[in-house]
N, C-alpha and C positions, 0 to 999 in steps of 0.2 A: 457490482457497483451499488453501494449503500450510503445513506447519510446517517451519521452517528452524531448525536447531540454534543458529545464531548470532543470527538476527533474530526468532525466535519465530513466532507466527502471522502469515502474510503473505497479502494478497489482491491479486491482479493483475486490473486492469480494462482491457479492450481498448476504447479509444476510437476505433478505426478507423485514424487517422493515427499513433497512438502507444499504448504500453501504460504504465499507471501501476502502480507497486507500492507498496502500503502495508504496512509491516512494524512489528512491535512491538505487535501487537494481542492482546487477550485471546483465549484459546481459546474456542470456542463463539460464533463470530461470528454476525451476523444474516443472512449470505448463504451460499449454497452454490454449488458449481460450476455454471456455465451460467445463473445468475440474471441477469436484466436489471436494471440499476440506473439510476436517473435522478439528475440534479443535485439535491442536497439529501438524498438517501437516506442513512440511517445504515447503514454497513457493518460497524462494529465499535467497540470501545472500546479506548483506549490502555492499555498495560501496560508493564512493564519488559522491555526486550529483553535476552536472555541475554548478548549481547556488550557491552552497555552497562549492566550491572546496578548500577553505582555511581551512575547518573544516575536522576533521577525519571522516572516514567512519561511517555512521549512516543512518537510514531510516527516512523518513518523513511520518507521519501517519495522515490521516484526515478521518472524517466521514461526509457523506452527507445523510440527511434525509429530505424527501419531498422537494428536490431541494435546501436545505439550508445547509451550513456547520455548524456543531454543535460541541461543546466541546466533544472530545472523552471520557473524564472521565465520562460524563453522561451516556454513553452507556456501558463502561467497568465496571462500578460499579453495573450494573444491570444484567450483563450476566456472 
């Protein structure tokens, strides 16, 4: 759980094979560092990201595997 000046509150979840980063969440998330989360758990609520302040509240989602950003669809379609 980190605060990024561009993306706002961000939560990184380590899934073993890859890491997912959820950004643009409200501060005061429902998880803290080293929490174990399961499929379906609520980890936060969407907010307006500082770098996208002209858009409505939404979250930014990215996947990092082996140090490289990859298309999230490639992971989501297999899990």
